[in-house]
N, C-alpha and C positions, 0 to 999 in steps of 0.2 A: 680623522680626515681620510677621505678616499685617496687611494693611490692613483697617481696620474697615469693615464692611458695614452700611449702614442697612437698616431693615426694608423700605423701598420697593425698594432695590436688590436685596435678597435675593429678593423676589417676582419681580423681573425675571429673576434667575438661574434660577429654577425652571422657566421655559419651555423650557430646554435639556435638562432631565433626562429620562431614559427615552426618548430619541428614537433611532430605529434608525440615522439618518445625521446627519452634521454639517450645520449650516445652510450655505447656498450663497452668503452675502453676501461671502465672501472666498475667493480662489483662490490657492494657493501656486504660485510660479513657479520659485524657486531657493532652495536651502538652502546656507548656508555653515556647516558643522558642524565644531566643534573638540572633540575628546575626549581626556581624559587618564585612562587607567585606572591604578589602583594595584594591582598584582598581589600585593602582600603583605597589604595591609589589605583587599583585595577590595572596593574602592569605585571610583567614577569621578566625575570632574567634567567639565563641558562648557559650551560656549556655542553658541548658534545664532542666525544672522541669517537670517530667512526673508523673501525678497522676495515680497510678495503683491500681488494686484490686488483692490482693494475695488470690487465691482461694483454694490452697492446701499447705500442709506443704512443705517448701523448705528452704534450706540454700543457694540457688543460684538465681540469676536473669540473664537470658540469653536474649539478644536483638541483633539486627543487627547493625554493624558498619563496615566501610571500609575506609581505607586511611585517618583516622583521628588520631590525637594525643590527649592524655588526660592529664589533670592536675589531677593526682591520688588523691591529697589531697582534691580535690573538690568533689569527688564522695562519696555520702552517701545516706542512706535511712532513712526516718522518718515516724512515724505514728501519725500525729498531731490530727487525729480524736479520738485517744484513750484518756482515762482519764488522763494518764500521757504520755507526748511525749518523745520519746527516739530516739537517733541518732544511727544508725547502720552503721559502717564503714566496707567496705569489707577487709578481710584479704588476699584475692587473687584477682588479676585483670589480665585477660588474653584476649588479642585481637588475635583471630584466623583468620588471614588475608585470608587464603585459603577458609575458610567457611564464611567469612564476619560476624563473630559474636563476641560480647563482652560478656565474662562470668565473672560475679562478684560472688565471693564466700564469705560467711559470716560464723562466728564461731558458730552462733546459728540460729535456725529457725526464719524466719521473721514472724511477727504476721499476722494471717488471717484477711482480711478486707482491707480497703483503706489506702494507704500511698503515700508518694512522694519520687521519686528518683531524685537526683540532680547530674548533670554532667557538667563540663566545658570542652571545646574541641577546637581544631583548625585544619585547613586544608588548602589545596591549591585550589585556583580558577583555575581549570585545563583547558586545551585547547582541551579536547576530546568530548565536546558537551554532556556530561552526568554528573549527580550529580550537584554540584554547580560549574559552569564554567564561563569562560570569553568569551565574544564575542567582536570583534573589530569593530570600525566604525570611520568615519572621521567627524570632526566638525570644520568649519572654517579652513580647511587645516591641522588640527592637528589630529593625530591618538589617539583614546581614547578607553578605555575598558568599557564594561558594564558587570554586573553580572547577570547571568541567571540560573534558575534551570531547570533540566530535570530529573525527578525521575522515570518515567515509563521505564522499568518494575520494577526494584529493585535497584534504586540508591539514594533514600532518605538517605540511610545509609552512603552515601559519604558526606552528608551535616551535619547530626546530628544523634546521636545514637537513635534508634527507633525500634518498632516492625513493621518491613517493610514487612508486608504481607497484602493482600487486605482485609482479614476478620478482621484484627485488627483495626477496625474503632475507631476513637476518635475525640474529638474536638481540635482545634488548636487556640491558642492565640499567635500571631506573632508580634514581635517588631524588627525593624532594625535600626541600626545607620549608617548613610551615609553622604557623603559630602552635604553641605547645598544647593548647586546649582543643585543637581540631583533629579530625581523623584524616588520614591520607590513604587512598586506595589505588592500586594499579592492577595490572594483569596477573601478577604473581603474588605469593604470600610475602609478608614482611619478614626480613631476616635480621634487621637491626632498627631499633627505635631509640635514638639517643637525644635526650633533652638537654638544653643548655639555656637556663633561664626561661624567657618567654617563647623561645623557638625550639624546634626539634628537627633532627635530621632523620628521615625515614628511608631506609634502603630496602629494596625488593630483590627477591631471588631472580637470577637471570632467566629470561623466558626461553622457551624453545624457539625454533626458527618460525618467523611469521612476517606478514606484510605490514607496512607502516600504517595502513588505514585501520588496523585492528589494535594499535597501541592505545592505551587509555590511562588517564589519571583523573581522580576526583578528590577534591579537598573540601571538607565542610564539617558540619555538626550533624551527627546522625544517631538514630536508634537502629537496632537491628534484631532480627530473629534468626535462629540458627538451627540447622539439622545436619545429619550426615547420611550419605548413601550407604548401603550395606558394605561396600568395599572401601569405606573410609574417606570419601571425598567430602570436605566441609563445604556446606552450602549456606549462604547467608542472603537475606533480603534487607537492604538498608533503606531507610526512609527518614523523613523529617521527624524530629523529636516529638514524641507523643502519638505517633501514628503506627507504632510497631505492630499492633494487632492486625492492622490492615495488610500486613505483608505475609500473614500465615498461609493464606490460600495459595498464593504464588509459590511460596516455599515448598508446600506439599506437592504441587504440580511439578516443580523443578526436580525435586528428589526422585519422584517416580519416573519422570521423563528421561533423566540421565540413565536410569537402569534400562528403560525401554529401548533407547537408542543404542546403548552398549550391545544389547542383544540383536537389534535389527541390523546394525552395521558390522556386527561381529568384531568390533574394535572398542576398547575401553575409552572413556573420556581421558584426554591426554594431559590435563593439568591437575595439580594437587588440590585446588579449591575452585569454587565458582561463587562469585559475588554478583548480585543483581541490585541495582540502585535506582530509586525513584528520583528523578530530577525535575524540579518545579518548572524550569524553562527548557523545553526540548522540542526541536522542530519536527522530527519524524515520530513514529510510534515507539520505536526502540532501536538499539544498535548493538550488534553481536560481538563487541570487543572481546577478544580472547580472554576468558576467565573473569571479566569485569563487564557485564552486560548492563547498559544504561537504558532507562525507560522513561516515557512520560508517566506521570503519576497515575493517569487514568488507565494505563496499560499494565500496571503492576499491582496497584493497591485495590483491595476489595473490602468494603465495609458491610458487615452482615445486616446492619439496620438500614443503611441509606444507599447501598448500591443495588442496581437492578439485575435481573437474571442475565440480561444482555451484557452488562459490565463484567459479570463473572465469566461468561463465555469468552469475551474478548481477552481477558487476562490469561485464561488457559491457552488460547490459540497463539497469542503473541509470545508467551513464554516458550511454548513448544516450538514456535518458528525460530526464535533466537537461539535456542539450545540446539536445534538441528544444524545451525551454522557452525557450531563448535566442531562438527565433523565436516559438513559440506559447505566449505567456504573458508574456514580457519585452518583446519588440518590439511584439506585439499582445497587449493585456492585457484580461482580463475586466472588465466595467464594475462588477460587484459580485459578492459571494461566491455569490449564487444561480447564477452561471455558472461556478463552480469546476470543474465537470465538464469544461467546454471545455478548460481547462488540463490537467487530470490525465488525463481519458479520452483526449484526443488524444495527449499525450506517451506514455502507456502503449502505445497502438496503434502509433505511429510508431517507438517503441524496438524493437519486434519487426521492423518493416520494415528498420531499420538493421542489427540483429543478423543477420537473414536474408541481407542483402547481404554483410556481413563474414564470416559463418560459415555458409555454406549447408549444411555437413555436420551442423549442429545440428538441422536440420529444425524450426526455431523456430516456424513457424506451426502445426505439430502441437502444440507445447507451449503455444501461445497458448490452447488449449482449457482449460488450468488457470485462466486468467483468466476465461473465460466461465463455467466451473463455479462459481468463487467468487462471481461476480456473480449467477448463477442461485440459488445456495443462500441468499444473503442476501435476494434480491428475492422469494424464495418465502415470506417471512414477511409476515403482515399488518401487522407493525410495521416494515416497510421504509419507504422514502420515495422520492418521484420523483427522477429525475436532477437536475432543476431544483428546488432547495429554496428556499422563500421564507425567506431569512435575515433576521431582524428585528434581531438584536443580535450584537455580536462574540462574546459568550459562547456562542453557538450554533454557531459555525463549526467548532470542533474535531471535533465528532461527525460532520460530513459528509465528513471525510477518510477515506472507507471504501470498501468493495468496490463500492458503487453508483457513486460519483463516478469511481473509477479503472477498475474492471473492467467494470461494466455500460456505463459511458461508452465504454470502448475497444471493447467488443463491438458496440454499436450503430453505432459509426463503421465498424467492419469490415463489418457487415451492409450499411450504406449504400454503402460502397466496392464491395462485391460486387455490389450492385444497380445502381449507376451505371456501373461499369467503372473499372479502375485509371487509365486515361489521363485520362478526364474528371475524375475525382476529384482527381488530381494538379494538373491545369491549374487547377481551381477553387480549390484551396488556395493556389497561387501567386498567383492574382488577389486572394484574400482577404487574404493577408499584405501585398501591396503596397498595397491599398486602405486598410488600417487600421494600417499601420506607424507607430509612435510614438503611437498613440492607444488607445482602448478599444472593445471590441465586445461584443455580446450574442449569445446562441445564435441568435436569429432573423437576425442579420446574416450569419452563416455560411450558414444555410439559403438566404437570398436569393441569395448568390453561387452556391451549388451549383445552385440552381433555374435561375438565368439561364444558366449554362454547360451544364447537362444537358438542359434542357427538360422535366424530370420534376417531379412535384408533391412536391418534397422537404419543404416546410414541413408540408403536410397529413400526409404519411407519418410524419415524424419527431416531430411533436407528440404522436402517440399513444404514442411511446416515451419522451419526455423529460418530459412534463407529468403523466403518471399513473404511479403506482408499479406494480410487478408486470409480468407477462408471460403470454402464453397457453400452454396445452398444446393442440396441434393433434391432434385425433383423426382417424384414418384407418380407414375400413371399406370392404371390397369387397362390393358388392351386384350380383351378376351381372357385367355388363361395365362397371359404373359404380364410380367411386371417390368415396366421400362424405367430405368434409372438414367438421370442425366446430372452433370455437375457444371456449375458456372460460378464465377466469383460473386459473392454477395456484397453489395454495397448499399448502405442505408439511403443513399441518394437515389437509388433505383437505376443508376448508370451501369453501363456494361463494363465488366472487368475482364482481364484476359488471363487470370491465374488458373493453374491446374494443379491438382493435388493427388496423392495416393491416399484414398479415403478408406479407413477401416469401417465397412458397413456392417451393422448388426441389425437384424430384424426378427420380430416374433409375430406370430399369426394367431390371434384369438386366444392365445394362452402363452404363458411364459415358459411352458415346457417345449414348445415348438419354436426353435430358434435356428437362424441361419447366419453365418458370417462369411464375408468375402472382402477382398480389396478391390475397390473401384479405381482402376488405374487409367481409364480413358474418359473422354467427354461423356460417353453414353454406353449403356450396357443393358441387355435384356435378360430376364431370368424367368424360368418356367415355375409358376407357383402351384401347379397342379399337385405336385408331390406333398406340399405342405397343407394345402387348403381343400383339395378336392374340387370337383367341378361346380359345386354349389356356390362358390364365392361370387361367381358372376351374376347370381340372381339378385336383382335389385332390392327385394324386400327382406333379404336376410341380413338384418342389422347386427345380428349376434357375432358376425365374423368381421374382424378388423385386422389391420396391419399397422404395426408401429415400427418405424425406422429409428435407428440410433437408440437402442434399448438402454434405459437408465441414463441417457444423456452422457454416455462415456466418451463420445466423439466430439471434437471441436468443430461442429458444422451445424447448419440449419437445414430443415427439411420442409419442402413445399409439396403437399399432397394434392392430388386432383380432387374435384368437388365431392365425388362419391366416397373416396377414402377419408376425406375430412369429415363428412357427415357421419360415417361409421365411428370415427374416433370420438366425435362429440357425444354420440350415444354411449360409447364405452366409458366416457368420463362420468356421465350422469348415472350409469349403472354400476359405477365404482369397480370396473374391471381392470383398471390400469394402476400401476404403482405411482406413488407420489412424485418420483423423479420424472416419470413419463408425463404425468399430468402437467407438471411444471414446464417441461420442454415443449409440449404442444402449444401451451399458452404463450410462451415467450417467443417461439418461432412465428406464431400468428401475429403477435404484436409487431415484431420486426418487419414482417412482410407488409403489414398495413402501413407502417411508417415509410417503407420504401415504395409505397403506392403500387405494390404488386398484388394487393388483396384489399377488398373494400373494408371501410370502418364498420359497416353494417355486419359483415361476417365476423369481425372481431367481437362486436357486442354480442352477437348470437352465441359465440363460443364462450364468452365470459359468463353468460347467464347459466351455463352448465355447471359453474363452480359455486352455486349459491349455498350448497350444503357442504362445501369443502371444510375439512377440519385440520388438515396438515399445515403446520406453521409455515414452512418454506414456500409452499404453493400460495397460501393466502398472502404472505408477505410480498411475493412478487405480483400478485393480483392487485394489491394496494398500490404498488409502484406504477404498474401499467395504468390503473384507473386514474391516478393523479396526473400522469402525462396526457392521457386521452382527454381528461376534463379540460386541461389547459389548451390543448390543440382545438378542441371543439369550441371553447370560449372565443378563441381567436377567429375561427372559421365561421361560426354561426352562433352568436351570443344568444339569440332567441331560443336555441335548442338547449342551452346550458341547464336551466331549471329541470328539464325532463331528464337530462343525463345525470344530474346530481340525485334526482329521485331514484333512478335506476340503480345507481351505485350505492345509495343508502340501503335500498332493499337487498342488494347483493351481499352486504356485510352485516345486516341485522341478525341473521340466523346465528352467526358466530358471536356477535355481541351479546345476544340473549343467552347463548350457551355458556359463555364465560363470565358474564356479569362484571361488576366492579370489584367484587371481593375475591381474594384468593381462595380457592377450594382446598379442603384438607387433602394432603398428599397429591396435589395436582402435579402435572409434569412441568419440568423446566421450560418446555416448548410452549405450553399453554400460558405460563407466566409471561413469556416474551410476547406471545401473540396478543394477549389482552390489551397491552399498551398500544400496540400498533393499530389494532382494529378500532379502538376507541379514539385514537388520534385521527384516523381517517374519517370517522363519522363526524367528529368535531369540525374538521376542515370542510367536509361536504355539506355542512350546515344542518346536521340532525339536531333538532331542538331539544329532544329529551336528553341526548348525550351531553349537549352543551350545558343545560341547566343543572344536570346532576354533577357535572365536573366542577362547575362554579361553586355549588353548595359544599362539595367536599374540599375544595380549595380554601374556602372561608374557614373551615374547621382547622385545616392544616396550618393556615397562617397564624392561628392562635396556639396551636399545639403541634410542633414539628414531629412528635412521636405518635400522632394519632394513627390507629390502624385503618382509618377511612381512606388514607392516601399513601399506600406503600410505594416504594421506589418504582415498581413496574408500571404504575399508572400515572405517575407524576407528570411525565412529558405530555400525556393526553390532557391532563387538567390544565397545564401551563398553556398549551396551544389553544384549548377551548377558551380560557380566560382572555387570551390575546385576540381572539376572534371578535370580542365585544369591546376591546379597548379602542379609544380614539382620543383626539386632542381634547375633546370636551369631557371625556370619561377616562381619566388616567389611572383609575384605581388598580386595574389589573397590571398595567405596566409598572407602576411604582411599587406594587406589592412584590412583583418578581425581582425587581432590583433590590428590594429590601432583603429577600431571601438570599440573593446572590452575595450581598455584602456580608451577611451574617454567617454563611457557611464557609468552612475551610476544606470541604471535600471537593476535589477537582471534578469528579464525575457530576456532582450536583451543579457546579458552575457551568459546565459545558452543556448540561441539559437545559439550563435556563437560556444560555446564549443561543442555542438552537431553536428556542421558542419565540424569542422577542420579535424577530423580524417576520413572523407568520401573520402579523396583524395586517388587516386590509386597509388601514388608514396610512396613506403615504407619509404624513407628518410624523407619525410614531415610528414608521420604518426608518426615516431619516435620522430621527433621534437615536434609535437603536443602533444604526450603523455607525454613527459618530461615537457612541458609547464603546463600540468594538475597538476603536482606535485610542481610547482613553487609557490613562495609566492604571485604571482598575482592572483592565483585561490584559492578561499575559499575551505577548505578541503572537505566540503560536496558536492561541485560542480564538483569535479574531475570525478565522475562517469558518468557525461554527455558526456565525451569524449571517452567512452569505446566502442562505437558502430562503430568499424572500418569496412572499406570495406573488401571484400574478399581478395584483394591483400595485405592488411595490417595485416592479421591474424597472420602470423608467426612472424612479427615484434612485435605485441602486446604481444605475448607469451614470446618472448625473453625479452621484456621490463618488463613484470610481474616478471619473474624469477630474473632479475637483480635487481629489486627494492623491492623484497619480504620482506626483513628485514625492510626496511623503511616503507613499507605499513603496516606491522604488528605493528610497533611501533606507527604509526599514527592512524590506524583504528582498531587495533586488539581487542579492548575491546567493539566494537559496531557492529551493523548489517551491516554497510556500506562495511566492508571488503568482505562480501559474494557477493556483486555486482561485485567486481573486478574479482572474480573467475568465476562466472556464465557468465559474459559478454565476458571474454577472452577465456575461455575453451569451452563453449557450441557450438560455431559455427563450430568447427572442425568436420571432417567426415571420419576419418580413424582409424582403430583399433590400428595402430602403434602409432598415436598421443595420443590415450587414454592411452596406456602403458607408453609413455613418461611422460605424466602428472601425472600418478599414481606414477611413480618412483620419480618424483621431490617432490611430497607431502608426500611420505612415511616417510621422516624424519622431516617433517614440519607440521604434523597434529596437530590440536587443536580442542577441543570439539566444539568450537563456529563455526567452518567451516566444520565440518564433514559431516553434512547432505547436505549442498550446494555442496560440492566437489563430493559426490556420485551422486547427481542429475545431475551435469554438465557432469560427465563421462558417465552416462547413456545416456544423450542426444547425446554425441559423438558417442556412439555405435548405437543409433537409426539412426543417420545420415549416419553412415557407412553402416548399413543394407539397408537403402533406396537407397544409391548410387549403391550398388551391385544389388539391384532389378531393378533399372532403366537401368543399363548396360545390363541386361538380357532381357529387354523388346523388343519384336520383331518388332512391327510396330510403335514404337515411332517416329522415324525419319520421316516416311511418314505422320503421323498425324500432327506433328509440322509444317512441310513444307506446308502441305495443308492449315492449319489454318493461317500460316504467310503470305502466298501469295494469300489467298482468296480475291476476290473483293467483298466487302460488299455493 
């Protein structure tokens, strides 16, 4: 029974409601946590003794708790360190669920100094993939539950009462009582494993000081593979029974990466072991829990026979990302969620550093451009947010795990490293890690160390990138022998923004040997180019001379060239004078400017034609993305033009398709293996008959023999999409065949490949059936989002489906970030003002703080598309340009 609370006491409790942070009168030092999960009833019980230091007079203890029940008679505070120990029992106990706090009120002040708080509690092993939850798996044909924790950002409070804030670091002594036939894992190694009949008590070594969001417990049945680093750290990869071999690649990456980071940060890994576990039901990609990293199966397991090259690369980068956190995040932790980007942006950047060291043939820094582009696309919205977000409440945190925190964060770190130099940057990071090891830091703490080591004005420079949203477009014009630079905020809507940045400008002229660097600190600046180019540059017919700004795309900004400079760069692309990163950057900037109606679609098509003989994976991959978006916009703006545009795009990719073929070449590169699938998928979507018929033939063979060399993993997605292009309500063979493969495979990567293909069908009836399948019990709830990339013909169907299922979706996903994926995927592709109004009206009565930012961003994208459609419709010579390009004989 709850303790009665008087009116006076109740008003005292009120002072703690709706506060962004917990009060500071008590500081946790150590948790002795005991958990007992019941995997059949899907409940758990537990007790916790929290050693705390009372630092100021208080009659209250306020800590975080959510969705827990308490045995009120178990709650008391003692001060055993005092000369006489006294038990303090709370006279008032109040669980404020909307604020996720537990307020304990006492009749007298608690003694200053160290004491212990004892609480017994119980809760539900939920199915929402957060807090302490259950995940299902099959063993010997029987369905079983495992128990898993996912506490970031603020869900440790759903497992045990605690000070659930990053700065409230403490040590953890964890004990779990579990069925004797199961494994129990936690952050630290097991020190005692005591069986008693059908149950066993597993005790773990006490952890070093860490934040609550990094605490982890996993209970289930697992196989594992094991290795050691040269300095004796035991590394294991755990997975479902029978999948052990699929963990070997990640294990090898992890062992090598730990050594690499030890050297890079000049600090050894701080725990005695590292476990990595594949979890069947997992909302994010992975979670960096100290010493016990949890992953989706697709991000940790790699099957030599059935995983694609892209899967292999994803595993390597995700493992490198999570292990970077063991230093940058776990050892040195952000002080509050406002500094989340420090964790995520840095780990994203350094994971590419590690992957480049381990797999130089992947040219991973060229692929890093995809991270930059994702950051630029989100940050081009007026509904973006600064890298440093002022987080007021835990409910706001989920929405900032986005492309700004991760990708823009990583991009500005790369820009800063490029500006300061790799050696200075590394030395500074090592100093930072050593200075703040075991404690917390803010963004400005990192800047201070970098500034001291480099002698550069890092704080002043970087504040312009982290404290305001958006980024500049740098305009470049030639006037005689002068180069005029200007900066203004880039917005995809074409609207005027008033941001201003300190921009590290890099430029080269006709050769990568002739470079110039400077900081653009004002709205405009003029530079004399005579010394770099000589007087001949002004001569109109000398196309050999060109200027490229933002060399190798190291800066987080876009560039708009005048017509003359743009024409010279197009010539330089055709003549193969530019690096792959610069070819990528010119294309992506041109695409963004066209979307913002700052440049014609005709000029974008003309530029795209210069990439017909492109061979670099990352450049072609982005060209495919751009082509798909342009085809959709053109179809909305001018349906009659679409067949000509598709013909142009097919011709654009035929050179690559013919070079690569359907069969893997002997000793071909990892990048060509990835490119083959993407190019063939694009040709199937654009309606290339030869590609579609070849794909269907190979798929028929694969259907009868899953090990046929005719359809290796890298080309399966292309075949699946091609098959779905011909599927319809009256011709269900392709759809039903894919479902059959889905049901027969136990490889997560194969399942998600199929889910991502089913809704590419142009028949709305099949699209609806596929979307309904995503919500069936056959699809794990975290995987439904893979089926949201519907084709243009299915947009309206997807929107109706979203509305019809909204209540169910909110019930299933409403307390996590996955719900935002449904909104952005279904709403963003529309391109009419009427549809934007309809979406707004639907959500007017269904708004929730957790989806507010995503909804605004998605609606803004619809308006941007609508503006672009209108601009394309008004473009005078577009038809002539498209037809000339489509029917040109190359």
